[in-house]
C-alpha positions as CSV (number, residue, x, y, z in Angstrom):
1,M,0.0,0.1,0.0
2,K,2.7,2.6,1.0
3,M,4.4,1.9,-2.3
4,R,1.4,2.4,-4.2
5,Q,0.9,5.8,-2.4
6,I,4.2,6.9,-3.3
7,F,3.9,6.0,-6.8
8,C,0.5,7.9,-7.3
9,G,2.1,11.0,-5.5
10,V,5.1,10.8,-8.1
11,V,2.9,10.4,-11.1
12,F,0.5,13.4,-9.8
13,A,3.6,15.5,-9.3
14,A,5.2,14.7,-12.6
15,S,1.5,15.2,-14.6
16,M,1.3,18.6,-12.9
17,A,4.9,19.5,-13.7
18,A,4.0,18.5,-17.4
19,G,1.1,20.6,-18.1
20,T,-0.3,23.0,-15.3
21,A,-0.4,26.5,-16.5
22,S,1.1,29.1,-14.2
23,A,0.5,32.9,-14.0
24,S,2.7,35.7,-12.7
25,V,2.4,39.4,-12.6
26,V,5.3,41.5,-13.4
27,S,5.9,45.0,-12.8
28,V,8.0,47.0,-15.5
29,S,9.5,50.3,-14.3
30,A,9.4,53.3,-16.8
31,F,13.1,53.3,-16.2
32,S,13.9,49.9,-17.5
33,G,15.4,49.1,-20.6
34,P,14.3,45.6,-22.3
35,W,17.5,44.1,-22.4
36,D,21.1,44.8,-21.5
37,P,22.7,46.2,-24.7
38,T,26.3,45.9,-23.1
39,I,26.4,42.0,-23.8
40,A,28.0,40.9,-26.8
41,G,26.1,40.2,-29.5
42,N,22.9,42.3,-28.1
43,P,21.8,45.4,-30.1
44,A,22.8,48.8,-28.7
45,Y,19.9,51.3,-27.9
46,G,19.7,54.5,-25.8
47,N,22.0,56.4,-24.1
48,G,22.9,54.0,-21.5
49,S,20.7,55.7,-18.7
50,N,18.3,52.7,-18.7
51,T,17.8,50.5,-15.6
52,P,18.0,46.6,-15.9
53,A,14.8,44.9,-17.6
54,A,12.1,43.4,-15.6
55,S,12.6,39.9,-15.7
56,L,10.6,36.2,-15.5
57,A,12.1,32.8,-15.7
58,V,11.0,30.7,-18.5
59,N,11.5,27.5,-20.7
60,A,11.9,26.8,-23.9
61,G,8.6,25.8,-25.7
62,D,6.5,27.5,-23.1
63,N,3.5,29.0,-24.7
64,I,3.4,32.5,-23.1
65,T,0.5,35.0,-23.3
66,I,1.3,38.5,-22.2
67,T,-1.3,40.9,-21.5
68,Y,-1.3,44.4,-19.9
69,L,-3.0,44.6,-16.5
70,S,-2.8,48.3,-15.2
71,G,-0.7,51.2,-14.6
72,L,0.6,54.1,-16.9
73,T,4.2,55.7,-17.8
74,S,5.6,59.0,-19.0
75,A,8.6,59.4,-21.0
76,F,8.5,63.5,-20.1
77,G,9.8,64.9,-16.7
78,N,7.2,67.5,-16.8
79,L,4.2,65.3,-17.6
80,A,2.5,62.8,-15.3
81,P,2.1,58.9,-16.5
82,S,-0.7,58.7,-18.9
83,V,0.2,56.0,-21.4
84,D,0.0,52.1,-21.4
85,A,1.7,49.1,-22.9
86,L,1.1,50.9,-26.1
87,G,2.8,54.1,-25.7
88,Y,2.5,57.4,-27.2
89,V,0.6,55.8,-30.1
90,G,0.5,58.8,-32.8
91,G,3.2,60.6,-31.4
92,G,6.7,61.9,-33.2
93,F,8.7,58.9,-31.6
94,G,9.5,55.3,-32.1
95,S,9.7,52.8,-35.2
96,G,7.0,52.1,-38.0
97,A,5.2,53.5,-40.9
98,D,3.3,56.2,-39.2
99,C,4.2,58.9,-36.4
100,A,2.3,61.9,-36.3
101,G,1.6,61.7,-40.1
102,S,5.0,60.4,-41.5
103,P,7.1,57.8,-41.1
104,C,9.1,57.1,-38.1
105,T,12.9,56.9,-37.9
106,G,13.3,54.7,-34.9
107,V,15.9,56.9,-33.5
108,G,15.3,59.3,-30.8
109,S,16.2,62.9,-29.5
110,T,19.7,61.7,-28.1
111,G,20.4,60.2,-31.8
112,Q,20.4,57.0,-30.5
113,P,18.4,54.0,-31.7
114,F,15.1,52.8,-29.7
115,P,15.1,49.3,-28.8
116,S,12.0,49.1,-31.3
117,F,14.7,50.0,-34.4
118,Y,15.6,46.4,-34.4
119,L,12.3,44.9,-35.0
120,D,11.3,47.2,-37.8
121,P,14.6,49.0,-39.1
122,T,12.8,49.7,-42.3
123,N,10.0,51.5,-40.4
124,S,7.4,49.8,-42.9
125,G,5.2,48.2,-40.2
126,P,2.7,49.2,-37.4
127,Q,3.8,52.0,-35.0
128,I,5.8,51.0,-32.1
129,A,5.9,54.0,-30.2
130,L,7.7,56.0,-27.6
131,N,7.4,54.0,-24.2
132,A,5.6,51.1,-25.9
133,L,6.3,47.9,-24.1
134,I,9.0,45.8,-25.5
135,G,9.8,42.1,-24.6
136,D,12.3,39.6,-25.5
137,F,13.8,36.0,-24.6
138,V,17.2,35.5,-23.7
139,D,19.4,32.8,-23.2
140,A,21.9,32.0,-19.9
141,S,24.3,34.4,-21.1
142,G,21.8,37.4,-21.6
143,K,21.9,37.0,-25.3
144,I,18.6,38.0,-27.2
145,L,17.1,35.3,-28.9
146,D,13.6,37.2,-29.7
147,E,11.9,40.5,-29.3
148,F,8.8,41.8,-30.0
149,A,6.3,44.5,-28.9
150,T,3.3,43.2,-27.0
151,G,1.0,46.0,-27.3
152,N,-1.7,45.8,-24.4
153,G,-2.4,42.1,-25.6
154,P,-3.4,39.4,-25.0
155,F,-0.1,38.7,-26.7
156,S,1.1,35.1,-27.4
157,I,4.2,33.8,-28.3
158,V,6.3,30.4,-27.9
159,A,9.6,30.7,-25.9
160,P,12.5,29.8,-28.3
161,A,15.1,26.9,-28.1
162,G,17.7,28.1,-25.4
163,A,15.5,30.8,-23.7
164,V,15.9,31.0,-19.8
165,A,14.1,34.4,-19.2
166,L,11.5,36.7,-20.5
167,Q,12.4,40.3,-20.0
168,F,10.3,43.5,-20.5
169,G,11.4,47.3,-20.7
170,M,10.5,50.7,-22.4
171,N,10.7,51.7,-26.2
172,D,12.9,54.6,-25.3
173,D,16.4,56.2,-25.9
174,F,16.5,58.6,-22.7
175,F,15.2,56.9,-19.5
176,S,16.0,58.9,-16.8
177,D,13.2,61.4,-17.0
178,N,10.8,58.7,-17.1
179,S,8.4,57.8,-14.6
180,G,5.5,55.3,-13.7
181,A,5.4,51.6,-14.2
182,L,3.2,48.8,-15.8
183,S,1.7,45.9,-14.3
184,I,2.1,42.8,-16.9
185,G,0.1,39.6,-16.6
186,V,2.2,36.3,-17.7
187,T,0.7,33.0,-18.2
188,G,2.4,30.1,-19.8
189,S,2.4,26.5,-19.6
190,T,5.0,23.6,-21.0
191,A,3.6,21.4,-23.5
192,V,6.2,18.6,-23.2
193,P,7.6,17.4,-19.8
194,E,11.1,18.4,-19.3
195,P,14.0,15.5,-19.1
196,A,13.6,15.7,-15.3
197,T,10.0,15.3,-15.2
198,F,10.4,12.2,-17.8
199,A,13.2,10.7,-15.2
200,M,10.7,11.2,-12.2
201,M,7.9,9.4,-14.2
202,L,10.1,6.7,-15.0
203,I,11.6,6.1,-11.3
204,A,7.6,5.9,-10.1
205,L,7.0,3.3,-12.8
206,G,10.3,1.2,-12.1
207,G,8.8,1.4,-8.3
208,L,5.5,0.1,-9.6
209,G,7.0,-2.8,-11.1
210,I,9.2,-3.8,-8.1
211,A,6.1,-3.7,-6.0
212,R,4.4,-5.8,-8.3
213,Q,6.7,-8.6,-8.3
214,N,7.1,-8.6,-4.8
215,S,3.4,-8.8,-4.1
216,R,2.7,-10.9,-7.1
217,R,-0.6,-8.7,-7.1
218,K,-2.3,-7.1,-10.4
219,A,-1.0,-3.9,-11.5
220,A,-3.1,-1.5,-10.1
221,S,-4.8,1.2,-12.6
222,V,-4.1,5.3,-11.9
223,T,-7.6,5.3,-10.8
224,A,-6.3,3.2,-8.0
225,C,-5.0,6.5,-6.5
226,Y,-8.2,7.9,-5.7
227,A,-9.6,4.6,-4.2
């Protein structure tokens, strides 16, 4: 009986690890840049006034959904926070085909590129405005694997191979006069169990085989866990 209970507990834990959705709320400061531009291989943006990105651990293959929940930011020291994860839509700064009636340049007032410059270097897509929320996946060294503008969401994406973290920051080139913060909801689930999960399941199955041999009983079904 004790062996069966152990087996049932391990299988239950393995099944939870394999497919249970998780949810987190991430606070993204208006001072945060979306990635570290000093890491080799990462694109440079801004004038270096950004603080580190808001970060959340993920696994490769996670199905991630990102949704703006609340909060506002400002990109101007003399203005109160007033924009959500879309940023200053229709304003004169950012990237894309339409900024205040003309194409954006992807370059800010400092003369340095916005993070969005690398998402749309030809400025041919929809506007990614000043102070829009930018997300990216990075590997264990902090190198960017994929970057994107989430908008207010829900925005869904799969974590690429090698991803260990999801990061968030503002689309800006000068961060020190910013203010406010955004609350971002992140949900995700791993569709395929990690190697450690498979190992745990195999150990549990092996334990069941030993129990069968010693007791010479018929194999219990999974429903026996609830008997």
